[in-house]
N, CA, C and O atoms as a MOPAC input file, in Angstrom:
PM7 MOZYME 1SCF
protein

 N      0.83300 1    -1.18800 1     0.00000 1
 C      0.00000 1     0.00000 1     0.00000 1
 C      0.87600 1     1.25000 1     0.00000 1
 O      1.80600 1     1.34600 1     0.80100 1
 N      0.60300 1     2.18800 1    -0.86400 1
 C      1.36500 1     3.42700 1    -0.97100 1
 C      0.86200 1     4.41800 1     0.08100 1
 O     -0.34000 1     4.66400 1     0.17600 1
 N      1.78100 1     4.99000 1     0.87600 1
 C      1.34900 1     5.96900 1     1.88300 1
 C      0.71800 1     7.19700 1     1.22700 1
 O      1.03900 1     7.53800 1     0.08800 1
 N     -0.16900 1     7.84600 1     1.94800 1
 C     -0.83200 1     9.05000 1     1.43400 1
 C      0.12600 1    10.22000 1     1.38000 1
 O      0.87100 1    10.47200 1     2.32800 1
 N      0.10400 1    10.94200 1     0.25300 1
 C      0.89800 1    12.16300 1     0.13000 1
 C      0.23400 1    13.26200 1     0.93900 1
 O     -0.98200 1    13.44900 1     0.88700 1
 N      1.04800 1    13.97600 1     1.68200 1
 C      0.53900 1    15.06300 1     2.50500 1
 C      0.97200 1    16.41000 1     1.95300 1
 O      0.21600 1    17.38100 1     1.99900 1
 N      2.19300 1    16.46600 1     1.43100 1
 C      2.74300 1    17.74100 1     0.97900 1
 C      3.75900 1    17.48900 1    -0.12300 1
 O      4.50300 1    16.50900 1    -0.08000 1
 N      3.78700 1    18.37300 1    -1.10400 1
 C      4.79800 1    18.33600 1    -2.16200 1
 C      5.35900 1    19.74300 1    -2.32900 1
 O      4.62000 1    20.72400 1    -2.24700 1
 N      6.66700 1    19.84000 1    -2.56200 1
 C      7.32200 1    21.14000 1    -2.71000 1
 C      8.66900 1    20.94500 1    -3.37900 1
 O      9.17000 1    19.82500 1    -3.46700 1
 N      9.24300 1    22.01700 1    -3.84200 1
 C     10.63300 1    22.02400 1    -4.27800 1
 C     11.47200 1    22.28600 1    -3.03400 1
 O     11.04100 1    23.01400 1    -2.13900 1
 N     12.65900 1    21.70500 1    -2.96800 1
 C     13.46000 1    21.84800 1    -1.75500 1
 C     14.93500 1    22.03400 1    -2.06500 1
 O     15.47000 1    21.46300 1    -3.01600 1
 N     15.57800 1    22.85200 1    -1.23400 1
 C     17.03000 1    22.95000 1    -1.15500 1
 C     17.41300 1    22.21900 1     0.12100 1
 O     16.71100 1    22.32600 1     1.12600 1
 N     18.52400 1    21.47100 1     0.09800 1
 C     18.92200 1    20.76500 1     1.31200 1
 C     20.41200 1    20.47900 1     1.33200 1
 O     21.08000 1    20.47500 1     0.29800 1
 N     20.91500 1    20.24000 1     2.54200 1
 C     22.32600 1    19.90300 1     2.76400 1
 C     22.45500 1    19.02800 1     3.99100 1
 O     21.65900 1    19.11200 1     4.92600 1
 N     23.47300 1    18.18600 1     3.96700 1
 C     23.86400 1    17.46200 1     5.17700 1
 C     24.67200 1    18.41100 1     6.05300 1
 O     25.29500 1    19.35200 1     5.56100 1
 N     24.65400 1    18.15400 1     7.33600 1
 C     25.37500 1    18.99400 1     8.29900 1
 C     26.85400 1    19.14700 1     7.93100 1
 O     27.37300 1    20.26300 1     7.96600 1
 N     27.53200 1    18.07800 1     7.58600 1
 C     28.96200 1    18.14200 1     7.29100 1
 C     29.25500 1    18.95400 1     6.02600 1
 O     30.32800 1    19.54600 1     5.91800 1
 N     28.33400 1    18.99300 1     5.08200 1
 C     28.52800 1    19.79800 1     3.86700 1
 C     28.50400 1    21.28900 1     4.20800 1
 O     29.27900 1    22.06600 1     3.65000 1
 N     27.62400 1    21.68500 1     5.11600 1
 C     27.51400 1    23.09100 1     5.49200 1
 C     28.71400 1    23.56700 1     6.28500 1
 O     29.07500 1    24.74200 1     6.21800 1
 N     29.32900 1    22.68300 1     7.02400 1
 C     30.48900 1    23.05400 1     7.83300 1
 C     31.65400 1    23.51600 1     6.96200 1
 O     32.53200 1    24.23800 1     7.43600 1
 N     31.67000 1    23.11300 1     5.71100 1
 C     32.76400 1    23.46600 1     4.80200 1
 C     32.53500 1    24.75700 1     4.01200 1
 O     33.36700 1    25.11300 1     3.17900 1
 N     31.43400 1    25.46100 1     4.25200 1
 C     31.13200 1    26.67200 1     3.48200 1
 C     32.06300 1    27.80400 1     3.89000 1
 O     32.30800 1    28.03200 1     5.07400 1
 N     32.58100 1    28.51200 1     2.88000 1
 C     33.51400 1    29.60800 1     3.15100 1
 C     32.79200 1    30.94900 1     3.20800 1
 O     31.59700 1    31.03300 1     2.92600 1
 N     33.52000 1    31.98600 1     3.57100 1
 C     32.91700 1    33.31100 1     3.73600 1
 C     32.41400 1    33.88100 1     2.41400 1
 O     31.48200 1    34.68500 1     2.42000 1
 N     32.99300 1    33.49600 1     1.29100 1
 C     32.52000 1    33.98900 1    -0.01000 1
 C     31.10600 1    33.47300 1    -0.27100 1
 O     30.25500 1    34.21900 1    -0.75400 1
 N     30.85100 1    32.21400 1     0.04100 1
 C     29.50700 1    31.65300 1    -0.11700 1
 C     28.51400 1    32.39100 1     0.75600 1
 O     27.39000 1    32.66400 1     0.33500 1
 N     28.92700 1    32.71500 1     1.97600 1
 C     28.04300 1    33.38900 1     2.91900 1
 C     27.70400 1    34.80200 1     2.45200 1
 O     26.56800 1    35.25000 1     2.60700 1
 N     28.67400 1    35.50000 1     1.88500 1
 C     28.43000 1    36.85100 1     1.37200 1
 C     27.52900 1    36.78300 1     0.13700 1
 O     26.62100 1    37.60200 1    -0.00700 1
 N     27.76400 1    35.82900 1    -0.74300 1
 C     26.97000 1    35.68900 1    -1.97000 1
 C     25.49900 1    35.45100 1    -1.65800 1
 O     24.62800 1    35.87400 1    -2.41900 1
 N     25.21300 1    34.78000 1    -0.55300 1
 C     23.82600 1    34.47500 1    -0.20200 1
 C     23.01900 1    35.72500 1     0.10700 1
 O     21.79200 1    35.65400 1     0.16200 1
 N     23.66200 1    36.86500 1     0.31100 1
 C     22.95700 1    38.09900 1     0.64600 1
 C     22.49400 1    38.88000 1    -0.58400 1
 O     21.75800 1    39.85700 1    -0.44500 1
 N     22.90600 1    38.47400 1    -1.76900 1
 C     22.52800 1    39.19600 1    -2.98000 1
 C     21.21000 1    38.67900 1    -3.55700 1
 O     20.89100 1    37.49600 1    -3.43700 1
 N     20.45900 1    39.56700 1    -4.17600 1
 C     19.19300 1    39.19600 1    -4.81000 1
 C     19.43100 1    38.14700 1    -5.87800 1
 O     20.44700 1    38.17400 1    -6.57400 1
 N     18.51100 1    37.24300 1    -6.00300 1
 C     18.59500 1    36.20800 1    -7.03000 1
 C     19.42400 1    35.00800 1    -6.63000 1
 O     19.46100 1    34.01600 1    -7.35800 1
 N     20.09100 1    35.07300 1    -5.49000 1
 C     20.89500 1    33.95800 1    -5.02100 1
 C     20.07000 1    33.18600 1    -3.98600 1
 O     19.62700 1    33.77000 1    -2.99800 1
 N     19.86000 1    31.89800 1    -4.19600 1
 C     19.07900 1    31.12700 1    -3.21200 1
 C     19.89100 1    30.90900 1    -1.93700 1
 O     21.09700 1    31.15300 1    -1.92700 1
 N     19.25300 1    30.46000 1    -0.87900 1
 C     19.97800 1    30.14400 1     0.35200 1
 C     21.08200 1    29.12100 1     0.07700 1
 O     21.00100 1    28.35100 1    -0.87900 1
 N     22.09400 1    29.12200 1     0.90900 1
 C     23.18200 1    28.16300 1     0.75400 1
 C     22.62600 1    26.74600 1     0.88700 1
 O     21.88500 1    26.43400 1     1.81900 1
 N     23.00200 1    25.90000 1    -0.06900 1
 C     22.56000 1    24.50700 1    -0.08400 1
 C     23.48700 1    23.70600 1    -0.98100 1
 O     24.25400 1    24.27900 1    -1.75600 1
 N     23.42200 1    22.40600 1    -0.88200 1
 C     24.24400 1    21.52600 1    -1.71400 1
 C     23.43500 1    20.69400 1    -2.68900 1
 O     23.96000 1    20.22100 1    -3.69700 1
 N     22.15300 1    20.51300 1    -2.38800 1
 C     21.30000 1    19.66300 1    -3.22300 1
 C     19.93900 1    20.31800 1    -3.38000 1
 O     19.54100 1    21.16100 1    -2.57600 1
 N     19.23500 1    19.91900 1    -4.42500 1
 C     17.85800 1    20.37500 1    -4.59800 1
 C     17.06000 1    19.29800 1    -5.30000 1
 O     17.61100 1    18.42500 1    -5.97200 1
 N     15.75100 1    19.37600 1    -5.13000 1
 C     14.91200 1    18.38500 1    -5.76400 1
 C     13.46200 1    18.54900 1    -5.36500 1
 O     13.07700 1    19.53500 1    -4.73800 1
 N     12.66800 1    17.56300 1    -5.74100 1
 C     11.23100 1    17.55300 1    -5.44500 1
 C     10.99100 1    16.80300 1    -4.14700 1
 O     11.32000 1    15.62300 1    -4.02400 1
 N     10.41600 1    17.50100 1    -3.18600 1
 C     10.15200 1    16.93700 1    -1.86300 1
 C      8.73700 1    16.38200 1    -1.82000 1
 O      7.79700 1    16.99500 1    -2.32600 1
 N      8.60200 1    15.21500 1    -1.21100 1
 C      7.29800 1    14.61100 1    -0.96900 1
 C      7.25300 1    14.14900 1     0.47600 1
 O      8.13900 1    13.43100 1     0.94000 1
 N      6.22000 1    14.56400 1     1.17800 1
 C      5.97100 1    14.08300 1     2.53800 1
 C      4.75600 1    13.17700 1     2.49100 1
 O      3.70400 1    13.56400 1     1.98200 1
 N      4.90100 1    11.96500 1     3.02300 1
 C      3.78400 1    11.03500 1     3.11300 1
 C      3.54200 1    10.71700 1     4.58800 1
 O      4.19900 1    11.27700 1     5.46600 1
 N      2.61500 1     9.83600 1     4.84800 1
 C      2.31900 1     9.45700 1     6.22400 1
 C      3.42700 1     8.61300 1     6.84800 1
 O      3.41500 1     8.39300 1     8.05900 1
 N      4.38300 1     8.13500 1     6.05400 1
 C      5.44500 1     7.30300 1     6.62400 1
 C      6.86900 1     7.74800 1     6.30500 1
 O      7.80400 1     7.29200 1     6.96300 1
 N      7.06600 1     8.61900 1     5.32000 1
 C      8.42400 1     9.05000 1     4.99800 1
 C      8.43800 1    10.42800 1     4.34500 1
 O      7.41700 1    10.93500 1     3.87900 1
 N      9.63000 1    11.01100 1     4.32800 1
 C      9.90400 1    12.24000 1     3.59100 1
 C     10.96100 1    11.88200 1     2.55400 1
 O     11.96600 1    11.25600 1     2.88700 1
 N     10.74700 1    12.27000 1     1.31000 1
 C     11.74000 1    11.99700 1     0.27400 1
 C     11.99600 1    13.26100 1    -0.52900 1
 O     11.10400 1    14.08700 1    -0.72400 1
 N     13.23300 1    13.39100 1    -0.99000 1
 C     13.59400 1    14.45000 1    -1.92200 1
 C     14.29600 1    13.77000 1    -3.08400 1
 O     15.31900 1    13.11000 1    -2.90300 1
 N     13.74200 1    13.93300 1    -4.27700 1
 C     14.30700 1    13.34600 1    -5.48200 1
 C     14.92300 1    14.44300 1    -6.32500 1
 O     14.26000 1    15.41600 1    -6.68200 1
 N     16.19700 1    14.27500 1    -6.63800 1
 C     16.92900 1    15.24300 1    -7.44500 1
 C     18.22000 1    14.61300 1    -7.90500 1
 O     18.27200 1    13.40700 1    -8.14900 1
 N     19.28200 1    15.42500 1    -8.02900 1
 C     20.56700 1    14.87300 1    -8.45800 1
 C     21.12500 1    13.93200 1    -7.38700 1
 O     21.88500 1    13.01400 1    -7.69800 1
 N     20.75000 1    14.16000 1    -6.14000 1
 C     21.02200 1    13.25300 1    -5.01900 1
 C     19.69300 1    13.02500 1    -4.31500 1
 O     18.98900 1    13.98200 1    -3.99300 1
 N     19.35300 1    11.78500 1    -4.07700 1
 C     18.07900 1    11.48000 1    -3.42800 1
 C     18.25300 1    11.35100 1    -1.92000 1
 O     19.30700 1    10.94400 1    -1.43300 1
 N     17.21600 1    11.70000 1    -1.20400 1
 C     17.18600 1    11.58900 1     0.24700 1
 C     15.85000 1    10.97600 1     0.64400 1
 O     14.79800 1    11.44100 1     0.20600 1
 N     15.88600 1     9.93800 1     1.46800 1
 C     14.66200 1     9.34000 1     2.00200 1
 C     14.83500 1     9.19700 1     3.50700 1
 O     15.79800 1     8.59200 1     3.97900 1
 N     13.89400 1     9.76100 1     4.25300 1
 C     13.91700 1     9.67200 1     5.71200 1
 C     12.59300 1     9.05300 1     6.14900 1
 O     11.52500 1     9.61600 1     5.90700 1
 N     12.66900 1     7.90800 1     6.78700 1
 C     11.47800 1     7.30300 1     7.37100 1
 C     11.08000 1     8.13600 1     8.59500 1
 O     11.93500 1     8.47200 1     9.41600 1
 N      9.81100 1     8.46800 1     8.72200 1
 C      9.37500 1     9.28400 1     9.85700 1
 C      9.68300 1     8.59500 1    11.18400 1
 O      9.96000 1     9.26600 1    12.17800 1
 N      9.63700 1     7.28900 1    11.20900 1
 C      9.93700 1     6.54400 1    12.43700 1
 C     11.39100 1     6.71500 1    12.87600 1
 O     11.71700 1     6.48400 1    14.04000 1
 N     12.27200 1     7.12100 1    11.94600 1
 C     13.68900 1     7.29100 1    12.26000 1
 C     14.03900 1     8.69600 1    12.74300 1
 O     15.17900 1     8.94200 1    13.13800 1
 N     13.07500 1     9.62500 1    12.71700 1
 C     13.35100 1    11.00700 1    13.11300 1
 C     13.45700 1    11.10300 1    14.62900 1
 O     12.56700 1    10.67700 1    15.36500 1
 N     14.57800 1    11.67800 1    15.07500 1
 C     14.83600 1    11.88200 1    16.49900 1
 C     14.51700 1    13.29900 1    16.94000 1
 O     14.10700 1    13.52300 1    18.07900 1
 N     14.70900 1    14.27500 1    16.02300 1
 C     14.50800 1    15.67500 1    16.41300 1
 C     14.16000 1    16.51600 1    15.19300 1
 O     14.70000 1    16.31800 1    14.10500 1
 N     13.24300 1    17.46300 1    15.40000 1
 C     12.89400 1    18.49200 1    14.41500 1
 C     13.19000 1    19.84000 1    15.04300 1
 O     12.94100 1    20.05300 1    16.23000 1
 N     13.72400 1    20.75400 1    14.23400 1
 C     13.98800 1    22.09600 1    14.73800 1
 C     13.83400 1    23.07400 1    13.58200 1
 O     14.41600 1    22.87100 1    12.51600 1
 N     13.07200 1    24.11000 1    13.78000 1
 C     12.90400 1    25.15800 1    12.77200 1
 C     13.65200 1    26.38900 1    13.25400 1
 O     13.28200 1    26.99300 1    14.26100 1
 N     14.70700 1    26.76100 1    12.53300 1
 C     15.47000 1    27.94200 1    12.91300 1
 C     16.95100 1    27.77500 1    12.62900 1
 O     17.38200 1    26.80500 1    12.00500 1
 N     17.70800 1    28.73500 1    13.09700 1
 C     19.14400 1    28.78500 1    12.85000 1
 C     19.90400 1    28.19000 1    14.02400 1
 O     19.39800 1    28.12600 1    15.14400 1
 N     21.13200 1    27.75500 1    13.74700 1
 C     21.99900 1    27.21900 1    14.78700 1
 C     23.45000 1    27.50500 1    14.40700 1
 O     23.71000 1    28.33500 1    13.53500 1
 N     24.39000 1    26.82700 1    15.05000 1
 C     25.81000 1    27.05300 1    14.77800 1
 C     26.24400 1    26.54500 1    13.40500 1
 O     27.27500 1    26.97500 1    12.88800 1
 N     25.47700 1    25.64400 1    12.81500 1
 C     25.81700 1    25.08400 1    11.50700 1
 C     25.15600 1    25.88500 1    10.38900 1
 O     25.83300 1    26.35300 1     9.47300 1
 N     23.83700 1    26.04100 1    10.46200 1
 C     23.11600 1    26.82300 1     9.45000 1
 C     22.83000 1    28.19300 1    10.06600 1
 O     21.88800 1    28.37300 1    10.83800 1
 N     23.68000 1    29.14600 1     9.69300 1
 C     23.63000 1    30.47800 1    10.30200 1
 C     22.75800 1    31.43500 1     9.48100 1
 O     22.47700 1    31.19800 1     8.30600 1
 N     22.35100 1    32.50100 1    10.12500 1
 C     21.48200 1    33.50600 1     9.48500 1
 C     22.06800 1    34.05800 1     8.18600 1
 O     21.31900 1    34.36100 1     7.25800 1
 N     23.37200 1    34.19300 1     8.10500 1
 C     23.97000 1    34.76900 1     6.90200 1
 C     24.01700 1    33.78400 1     5.73300 1
 O     24.58600 1    34.10800 1     4.69100 1
 N     23.44200 1    32.60800 1     5.87700 1
 C     23.32900 1    31.65600 1     4.77300 1
 C     22.11200 1    31.95800 1     3.90000 1
 O     21.94200 1    31.35500 1     2.84000 1
 N     21.25800 1    32.90000 1     4.34800 1
 C     20.03200 1    33.23300 1     3.62700 1
 C     19.93500 1    34.74500 1     3.47500 1
 O     20.28600 1    35.49000 1     4.39000 1
 N     19.45900 1    35.19400 1     2.32100 1
 C     19.26000 1    36.61500 1     2.04400 1
 C     18.47200 1    37.27600 1     3.17700 1
 O     17.58800 1    36.66300 1     3.77700 1
 N     18.80700 1    38.52800 1     3.45600 1
 C     18.16700 1    39.31600 1     4.52600 1
 C     18.36000 1    38.68000 1     5.89800 1
 O     17.57000 1    38.89100 1     6.81800 1
 N     19.43000 1    37.89500 1     6.00900 1
 C     19.78300 1    37.26500 1     7.27800 1
 C     18.62100 1    36.48200 1     7.89200 1
 O     18.44700 1    36.45100 1     9.11000 1
 N     17.84500 1    35.86300 1     7.03300 1
 C     16.80700 1    34.95800 1     7.48800 1
 C     15.55200 1    35.60300 1     8.04200 1
 O     14.80400 1    34.96100 1     8.78000 1
 N     15.30500 1    36.86200 1     7.70200 1
 C     14.09800 1    37.51400 1     8.21300 1
 C     12.81500 1    36.86000 1     7.70700 1
 O     11.80200 1    36.86500 1     8.40700 1
 N     12.84700 1    36.30200 1     6.50700 1
 C     11.63700 1    35.71000 1     5.93500 1
 C     11.76600 1    34.21000 1     5.67300 1
 O     10.90500 1    33.61000 1     5.03000 1
 N     12.84100 1    33.61400 1     6.17100 1
 C     13.07900 1    32.20500 1     5.85500 1
 C     13.96300 1    31.57400 1     6.92400 1
 O     14.98400 1    32.14100 1     7.31300 1
 N     13.56500 1    30.40100 1     7.39200 1
 C     14.36900 1    29.63900 1     8.34600 1
 C     14.47100 1    28.19900 1     7.86100 1
 O     13.52500 1    27.67100 1     7.27500 1
 N     15.60900 1    27.56400 1     8.10100 1
 C     15.74600 1    26.16900 1     7.68500 1
 C     15.08500 1    25.20800 1     8.67300 1
 O     14.91800 1    25.52300 1     9.85100 1
 N     14.71800 1    24.04900 1     8.17600 1
 C     14.22700 1    22.95600 1     9.00600 1
 C     15.38300 1    21.98100 1     9.19200 1
 O     15.93000 1    21.46200 1     8.21900 1
 N     15.75100 1    21.73700 1    10.44500 1
 C     16.80000 1    20.76100 1    10.75200 1
 C     16.12300 1    19.47100 1    11.20500 1
 O     15.28200 1    19.47300 1    12.10400 1
 N     16.51000 1    18.36900 1    10.55900 1
 C     15.98700 1    17.05700 1    10.92200 1
 C     17.16800 1    16.17800 1    11.33500 1
 O     18.11000 1    15.98100 1    10.56800 1
 N     17.10000 1    15.66200 1    12.54400 1
 C     18.07900 1    14.68800 1    13.02000 1
 C     17.38800 1    13.32900 1    13.00500 1
 O     16.30300 1    13.16300 1    13.56300 1
 N     18.03000 1    12.36700 1    12.36300 1
 C     17.42300 1    11.04100 1    12.24600 1
 C     18.48900 1     9.96100 1    12.33700 1
 O     19.67200 1    10.22100 1    12.11500 1
 N     18.06600 1     8.76000 1    12.66300 1
 C     18.97700 1     7.61700 1    12.76700 1
 C     19.01900 1     6.90700 1    11.42900 1
 O     17.98900 1     6.62600 1    10.81700 1
 N     20.23700 1     6.62400 1    10.99100 1
 C     20.43200 1     5.95100 1     9.71300 1
 C     21.55500 1     4.93200 1     9.90200 1
 O     22.71200 1     5.31800 1    10.07000 1
 N     21.23900 1     3.66500 1     9.87700 1
 C     22.23100 1     2.59800 1    10.06200 1
 C     23.02000 1     2.77700 1    11.36200 1
 O     24.24800 1     2.69600 1    11.37200 1
 N     22.31500 1     3.01600 1    12.42500 1
 C     22.86900 1     3.14100 1    13.76700 1
 C     23.71500 1     4.38000 1    14.00600 1
 O     24.41400 1     4.45500 1    15.01600 1
 N     23.67000 1     5.35100 1    13.10700 1
 C     24.36500 1     6.61300 1    13.36600 1
 C     23.40700 1     7.76900 1    13.11200 1
 O     22.47000 1     7.65400 1    12.32100 1
 N     23.65100 1     8.86400 1    13.78000 1
 C     22.78500 1    10.03700 1    13.62500 1
 C     23.18700 1    10.81400 1    12.38400 1
 O     24.37200 1    11.02800 1    12.13100 1
 N     22.20200 1    11.22900 1    11.62100 1
 C     22.38800 1    12.08600 1    10.44600 1
 C     21.62100 1    13.37300 1    10.69500 1
 O     20.58900 1    13.36600 1    11.36500 1
 N     22.12200 1    14.47500 1    10.15900 1
 C     21.44400 1    15.76300 1    10.28400 1
 C     21.36000 1    16.38900 1     8.90500 1
 O     22.36700 1    16.50800 1     8.20700 1
 N     20.15000 1    16.79000 1     8.51100 1
 C     19.95700 1    17.50100 1     7.24900 1
 C     19.20700 1    18.80000 1     7.52700 1
 O     18.43100 1    18.90600 1     8.47600 1
 N     19.46300 1    19.77100 1     6.67700 1
 C     18.78300 1    21.06600 1     6.72700 1
 C     18.01700 1    21.21800 1     5.42900 1
 O     18.56700 1    21.01800 1     4.34600 1
 N     16.73900 1    21.57400 1     5.54100 1
 C     15.85700 1    21.65700 1     4.37700 1
 C     15.17700 1    23.01200 1     4.33700 1
 O     14.73900 1    23.53700 1     5.36000 1
 N     15.09700 1    23.57200 1     3.12900 1
 C     14.31100 1    24.77700 1     2.87600 1
 C     13.32500 1    24.41600 1     1.77500 1
 O     13.72100 1    24.01100 1     0.68300 1
 N     12.02800 1    24.56600 1     2.07100 1
 C     10.98000 1    24.13500 1     1.14200 1
 C     10.33700 1    25.32000 1     0.43500 1
 O      9.93200 1    26.29500 1     1.06700 1
 N     10.25200 1    25.21800 1    -0.88600 1
 C      9.60800 1    26.21100 1    -1.75700 1
 C     10.13300 1    27.62600 1    -1.55700 1
 O      9.35700 1    28.56000 1    -1.36000 1
 N     11.44800 1    27.77900 1    -1.60900 1
 C     12.04700 1    29.11400 1    -1.53900 1
 C     11.67900 1    29.87500 1    -2.80800 1
 O     11.82900 1    29.35200 1    -3.91200 1
 N     11.19800 1    31.10700 1    -2.65700 1
 C     10.73300 1    31.86600 1    -3.81900 1
 C     11.36500 1    33.24800 1    -3.93200 1
 O     10.76100 1    34.14400 1    -4.52100 1
 N     12.55900 1    33.44700 1    -3.38800 1
 C     13.31800 1    34.69700 1    -3.42200 1
 C     12.66600 1    35.79800 1    -2.59100 1
 O     13.21600 1    36.89500 1    -2.49600 1
 N     11.52500 1    35.53400 1    -1.99800 1
 C     10.93700 1    36.42400 1    -1.00400 1
 C     11.05200 1    35.75600 1     0.35700 1
 O     11.21400 1    36.42900 1     1.37500 1
 N     10.97100 1    34.44800 1     0.37100 1
 C     11.06700 1    33.69900 1     1.61900 1
 C     10.83600 1    32.22600 1     1.38200 1
 O     10.80800 1    31.76100 1     0.24300 1
 N     10.67200 1    31.50100 1     2.46100 1
 C     10.41100 1    30.06100 1     2.39900 1
 C      8.91000 1    29.86100 1     2.46100 1
 O      8.30100 1    30.01900 1     3.51900 1
 N      8.33300 1    29.52600 1     1.37000 1
 C      6.88200 1    29.43700 1     1.31000 1
 C      6.31300 1    28.28500 1     2.13600 1
 O      5.19900 1    28.39000 1     2.64900 1
 N      7.06900 1    27.17700 1     2.27600 1
 C      6.46700 1    25.99800 1     2.90100 1
 C      7.30900 1    25.35400 1     3.99300 1
 O      6.91900 1    24.29700 1     4.49000 1
 N      8.42500 1    25.91700 1     4.39100 1
 C      9.26900 1    25.26200 1     5.38600 1
 C      8.56100 1    25.12800 1     6.72700 1
 O      8.61800 1    24.06800 1     7.35100 1
 N      7.89900 1    26.17700 1     7.17600 1
 C      7.17500 1    26.09000 1     8.45000 1
 C      6.01600 1    25.09700 1     8.34800 1
 O      5.75300 1    24.35100 1     9.29100 1
 N      5.33200 1    25.08800 1     7.22000 1
 C      4.24600 1    24.12300 1     7.02500 1
 C      4.78900 1    22.69300 1     7.05900 1
 O      4.16800 1    21.80800 1     7.64800 1
 N      5.94700 1    22.46400 1     6.42700 1
 C      6.57400 1    21.14400 1     6.44900 1
 C      6.90200 1    20.74300 1     7.88600 1
 O      6.63100 1    19.61400 1     8.29600 1
 N      7.48200 1    21.66000 1     8.64100 1
 C      7.78000 1    21.40700 1    10.05100 1
 C      6.51300 1    20.99600 1    10.81000 1
 O      6.50400 1    19.99400 1    11.52500 1
 N      5.44500 1    21.78700 1    10.64300 1
 C      4.19200 1    21.50600 1    11.35600 1
 C      3.58900 1    20.16300 1    10.95400 1
 O      3.08600 1    19.42700 1    11.80300 1
 N      3.63900 1    19.84400 1     9.66400 1
 C      3.07900 1    18.57400 1     9.18700 1
 C      3.84600 1    17.37400 1     9.76800 1
 O      3.23500 1    16.41100 1    10.23000 1
 N      5.17900 1    17.43900 1     9.74200 1
 C      5.97600 1    16.34500 1    10.29400 1
 C      5.74200 1    16.24200 1    11.79400 1
 O      5.58400 1    15.14600 1    12.33100 1
 N      5.72200 1    17.38100 1    12.46100 1
 C      5.48100 1    17.39000 1    13.91400 1
 C      4.14900 1    16.71900 1    14.24000 1
 O      4.06800 1    15.91500 1    15.16800 1
 N      3.11800 1    17.04400 1    13.48700 1
 C      1.79800 1    16.44400 1    13.72200 1
 C      1.81600 1    14.93700 1    13.47900 1
 O      1.18800 1    14.18000 1    14.21900 1
 N      2.53400 1    14.50200 1    12.44300 1
 C      2.60100 1    13.07400 1    12.14900 1
 C      3.36600 1    12.29700 1    13.22600 1
 O      3.08800 1    11.12400 1    13.47300 1
 N      4.32400 1    12.96200 1    13.85500 1
 C      5.11200 1    12.30300 1    14.90200 1
 C      4.43500 1    12.32800 1    16.26400 1
 O      4.83000 1    11.59800 1    17.17300 1
 N      3.41600 1    13.16800 1    16.40400 1
 C      2.73300 1    13.29400 1    17.70800 1
 C      1.78600 1    12.15800 1    17.97100 1
 O      1.14100 1    12.12100 1    19.01900 1

């Protein structure tokens, strides 16, 4: 049986270790118009009742049962200067999940439209509700 689709969006995303390698030039470039938030991958995001997937040049699949933590906002890894206007209209979603007995961390921005993140907060709320 195929799980029910709850949400679909375009997404920018990165693993925690990829973001740690970003230099100051990347951070400055993110402040200019027309430049999307700092990210390493992009694709089509689908949230279902049992998993979140992003299909693109690199695929990501996270089973909802494997999610340990959700956080909407900035931290020491994904900083405000990674997004235009220092994140006034957009915040990343951080998902910590277990994958083959080790913790993985990804940062996702859903439906960025150069004004802000159209669906990142909605994605956070939907996943939170499914995990409750």
